[in-house]
C-alpha positions in Angstrom: 43.9 92.7 106.7 45.4 93.4 110.1 47.6 96.4 108.9 44.6 98.1 107.4 42.5 97.4 110.4 45.0 99.1 112.7 45.1 102.2 110.6 41.3 102.4 110.2 40.7 102.0 113.9 43.1 104.8 114.7 41.6 107.2 112.1 38.0 106.5 113.0 38.8 106.9 116.7 40.4 110.2 116.2 37.4 111.3 114.2 34.9 110.0 116.8 33.2 107.8 114.2 32.2 104.2 114.9 33.6 101.8 112.3 31.1 100.2 110.0 30.8 96.4 109.7 33.0 95.0 106.9 31.3 94.5 103.6 31.9 92.0 100.9 33.9 93.8 98.3 34.6 92.4 94.8 38.3 93.5 94.6 39.7 92.9 91.1 42.3 90.1 90.8 45.8 90.6 89.5 46.0 88.8 86.2 48.9 88.2 83.7 48.9 89.8 80.3 47.8 93.3 81.5 49.7 95.9 79.4 51.3 98.8 81.4 50.8 102.3 80.1 52.6 105.4 81.3 52.0 107.9 82.7 48.7 106.3 83.6 50.2 103.5 85.7 52.3 106.0 87.7 48.9 107.0 89.2 46.5 105.3 91.6 44.5 102.2 90.9 41.7 102.8 93.5 39.7 99.6 92.7 42.5 97.4 94.0 42.9 96.7 97.7 46.5 97.8 98.3 49.0 100.0 96.5 52.2 101.8 97.2 54.7 104.4 95.9 58.0 103.4 97.5 61.3 105.3 97.1 64.6 104.2 98.8 68.0 105.6 98.2 71.3 107.0 99.2 72.1 110.7 99.7 75.3 112.7 100.0 75.5 116.2 101.5 78.0 119.0 101.6 80.1 117.1 104.2 80.5 114.1 101.9 78.8 111.7 104.3 76.5 109.0 103.1 72.9 108.8 104.3 70.1 106.5 103.5 66.5 107.6 103.0 63.1 106.2 102.3 59.7 107.7 101.6 56.6 105.6 101.0 53.0 106.4 100.3 50.4 103.6 100.8 46.8 103.5 99.6 44.3 101.0 100.8 40.7 100.3 99.9 38.8 99.1 103.0 35.9 96.7 103.0 33.4 99.5 103.1 30.0 99.1 101.4 30.1 101.4 98.3 26.4 102.2 99.0 27.3 103.7 102.4 26.0 107.3 102.1 28.2 108.7 104.9 30.8 111.3 103.7 32.9 110.1 106.6 33.0 106.5 105.3 36.7 105.7 104.7 36.5 104.4 101.1 40.2 105.0 100.6 42.8 105.4 103.3 46.3 106.8 102.8 49.3 106.5 105.1 53.0 107.3 104.6 56.4 106.7 106.2 59.6 108.6 105.7 63.0 108.0 107.3 66.6 109.0 107.3 69.4 106.5 108.0 72.4 108.4 109.5 75.3 106.4 111.0 76.2 109.4 113.1 72.8 109.1 114.9 72.9 105.3 115.1 69.2 104.9 114.7 66.5 105.4 112.2 64.9 108.8 112.3 61.4 108.6 111.0 57.9 110.2 110.8 54.5 109.1 109.5 51.1 110.4 108.3 47.7 108.7 108.0 44.3 110.0 106.9 41.2 108.9 105.0 41.0 110.3 101.5 39.1 113.4 101.0 38.3 116.6 102.9 41.2 118.4 101.1 43.7 116.5 103.3 44.5 113.3 101.4 44.2 112.1 97.9 45.8 109.7 95.4 45.0 110.7 91.9 44.6 108.4 88.9 46.2 109.0 85.6 49.6 110.1 86.9 51.5 110.1 90.1 50.0 112.7 92.4 49.6 111.7 96.1 49.0 114.2 98.8 48.7 113.5 102.5 48.5 116.6 104.6 51.8 118.5 104.1 53.5 115.5 102.5 53.4 114.8 98.8 54.7 112.6 96.0 54.0 113.5 92.3 55.4 113.5 88.8 56.1 116.9 87.3 55.6 118.0 83.7 59.3 117.5 83.0 59.1 113.8 83.9 60.8 114.1 87.3 59.2 112.7 90.4 59.2 115.0 93.5 58.5 114.5 97.2 58.1 116.9 100.1 58.2 115.6 103.7 58.1 117.6 107.0 58.7 116.0 110.4 59.8 117.2 113.8 63.3 115.9 113.3 63.9 116.3 109.6 62.4 117.6 106.3 63.3 117.1 102.7 62.4 118.3 99.3 63.7 115.8 96.7 63.5 115.4 93.0 64.0 112.0 91.2 65.0 112.1 87.6 64.6 108.8 85.6 67.7 107.7 83.8 66.4 104.3 82.7 63.1 102.9 81.3 60.6 101.3 83.7 61.8 97.9 84.9 58.7 95.5 84.6 59.0 92.9 87.3 57.9 89.3 86.9 56.3 88.5 83.6 55.8 91.9 82.0 54.7 93.4 85.3 52.8 90.4 86.7 54.7 89.4 89.8 53.8 86.1 91.6 54.0 86.3 95.4 52.9 82.8 96.3 51.8 79.3 95.2 48.1 80.1 94.9 46.4 81.7 91.9 45.9 85.3 92.7 49.0 85.6 95.1 50.4 88.4 92.9 50.9 92.0 92.2 51.3 94.4 89.3 54.8 95.6 89.8 57.4 97.8 88.1 60.5 99.6 89.3 62.5 102.7 88.3 66.1 102.1 89.4 69.0 104.5 89.1 66.9 107.6 89.7 69.2 110.7 89.9 68.4 112.6 93.1 68.7 116.3 93.8 67.2 118.4 96.5 67.5 119.7 100.1 67.5 118.1 103.5 67.2 119.9 106.9 67.6 118.4 110.4 65.9 119.6 113.6 64.6 122.8 112.0 68.1 123.8 110.8 69.3 125.2 107.5 68.4 123.3 104.4 71.5 121.7 102.8 71.8 120.6 99.2 72.0 116.8 98.7 72.5 114.5 95.7 72.2 110.8 95.3 70.7 107.7 93.6 67.3 106.1 94.4 65.0 103.3 93.5 61.2 103.6 93.0 58.9 100.6 93.4 55.3 100.6 92.4 52.9 97.8 93.2 49.2 97.3 93.4 47.3 94.2 94.4 44.2 92.7 95.9 45.8 89.6 97.4 49.4 90.3 98.1 50.2 87.6 100.7 49.2 84.0 100.8 47.5 83.0 104.1 50.6 80.9 105.0 52.9 83.9 104.7 54.1 86.0 107.7 56.3 88.5 105.9 59.0 89.0 103.4 62.7 89.9 102.8 63.2 92.2 99.8 66.2 94.0 98.3 66.6 96.4 95.4 70.1 97.1 94.3 71.5 99.8 92.0 74.6 98.2 90.6 77.7 100.2 89.7 77.7 99.0 86.1 74.3 100.4 85.5 72.5 97.1 86.1 69.6 96.7 88.6 68.7 93.7 90.8 65.6 93.0 92.7 65.1 89.8 94.8 62.6 88.7 97.5 61.5 85.8 99.5 58.1 85.3 101.2 58.5 83.6 104.5 56.4 81.0 106.3 55.9 81.0 110.1 58.7 78.5 110.5 61.1 80.8 108.7 61.2 78.8 105.6 60.6 80.2 102.1 57.1 80.0 100.8 57.9 81.8 97.5 60.8 83.7 96.0 61.5 85.7 92.9 63.1 88.7 91.3 64.8 90.0 88.2 68.2 91.2 87.0 68.4 93.9 84.4 71.9 94.0 82.9 73.6 97.2 81.7 72.6 96.4 78.0 68.9 96.1 79.1 68.7 92.3 78.9 66.5 91.0 81.7 66.8 87.6 83.5 63.7 86.7 85.6 64.1 84.3 88.5 61.9 81.4 89.5 61.6 80.5 93.2 64.5 78.0 92.9 66.8 80.7 91.5 66.9 82.9 94.6 68.2 82.3 98.1 68.6 84.9 100.9 70.6 83.4 103.7 71.0 85.2 107.1 74.6 85.9 108.0 74.0 88.0 111.2 71.0 89.1 113.2 70.3 92.2 115.3 67.8 92.3 118.1 65.7 95.5 118.5 65.8 97.0 122.0 62.3 98.3 121.4 60.4 95.3 120.0 62.7 92.3 120.7 62.4 91.4 117.1 65.4 89.5 115.6 66.2 90.8 112.2 68.7 89.2 109.7 70.2 92.6 108.9 73.2 91.0 107.1 72.4 88.5 104.4 73.9 86.7 101.5 71.9 86.9 98.3 72.6 84.1 95.7 71.0 84.2 92.3 71.2 81.6 89.6 71.9 82.9 86.1 72.4 81.1 82.8 76.1 81.6 83.1 76.2 80.4 86.8 75.6 81.6 90.3 76.4 85.2 91.5 76.5 86.1 95.2 75.8 89.5 96.7 76.6 90.0 100.4 74.2 92.6 101.9 75.8 94.7 104.6 73.8 97.3 106.5 75.0 100.9 106.8 74.3 100.3 110.5 72.1 97.9 112.4 69.3 100.0 114.0 67.2 100.8 111.0 63.9 99.6 112.4 60.9 101.7 111.6 58.6 101.5 114.6 55.3 103.1 113.6 53.2 101.8 116.6 52.6 105.3 118.0 50.8 106.2 114.9 48.9 102.9 114.6 51.2 101.7 111.8 53.4 98.6 111.4 56.9 97.8 112.6 59.5 96.7 110.1 63.2 97.0 109.3 64.1 99.1 106.2 67.8 99.7 105.8 70.5 101.1 103.5 72.9 98.3 102.5 76.0 97.9 100.4 77.0 95.0 98.3 79.8 93.9 96.0 79.5 96.3 93.0 76.5 98.3 94.2 74.2 99.5 97.0 70.6 99.8 97.7 68.0 98.8 100.4 66.9 95.7 102.3 63.4 95.4 103.7 62.4 92.9 106.4 58.7 92.6 107.4 56.9 90.2 109.7 59.6 89.8 112.2 58.0 91.9 115.0 54.5 90.5 114.2 52.8 88.6 111.4 52.0 90.9 108.5 48.6 90.6 106.8 47.7 92.3 103.6 
């Protein structure tokens, strides 16, 4: 797992601890037929290799301008021998990204955190959402709202996300296939159309009230990507009629589609789930990063096949330079951008374009 290896090397180097040799860990597989239970499944599943709490959305401040934002907390379980007696052994590692997409700035403003779990600095609790990483946090409050707090040198926000719809179980009742092999899968649910309230400050300035709409993705897995996969294109769209659409494709090294899928939940709650042949994401226009030379298909045409026929959703970025370059912190590079579409808006994520992603 290249991504985890980078993070572990950075953390252990900062702590002056030599990394231990990888151990054979019996990670649990993702299997169909596992019933979800809430609030339990809002919390961590530490036995699995990889997990995330991923919020993307749109904000509007007092000046009426639209901004995009994302905040993501990742948890990983390294290949560390459980019998290792060292209290410094990184049995769980947490890292996080946060970003603001402001067209007036013309680039993604972002920050990150990373730490091994423990020592009062980082923890992802089981039983309900409660993730803490230094001075950043994401948790579910007693009133059912999710809240997050982020502080960086260029921005800070305190946001609350109030659910307006029931959890949207992706795939087959939360079992989401990610490839052709048995085990290429995740447990996956979403909470679209979250009502956002809170405050945002820029460059240490005054906190301003913001409102908006967001999308929460929750996934955990032990074998997310097939060995032939290099990355993915993913989109989550809050539709104006109250519907919600998620679609993705897993890419091979030649740019072809290894796997695809997604779901549409209509305003009345009816769900249509997509097989790989039901989803296409076609590049319309690319943008080359001046930092990494990666070519990202930032404008795409999403086509989904429904029982009543095809529907097309053009995905247009709020602006092009929404690349998150986490290399200074030993974290990955990917494009995560606010997009609009016909009858809705949301986010588009593009991974594996700067370098192959391994999970």
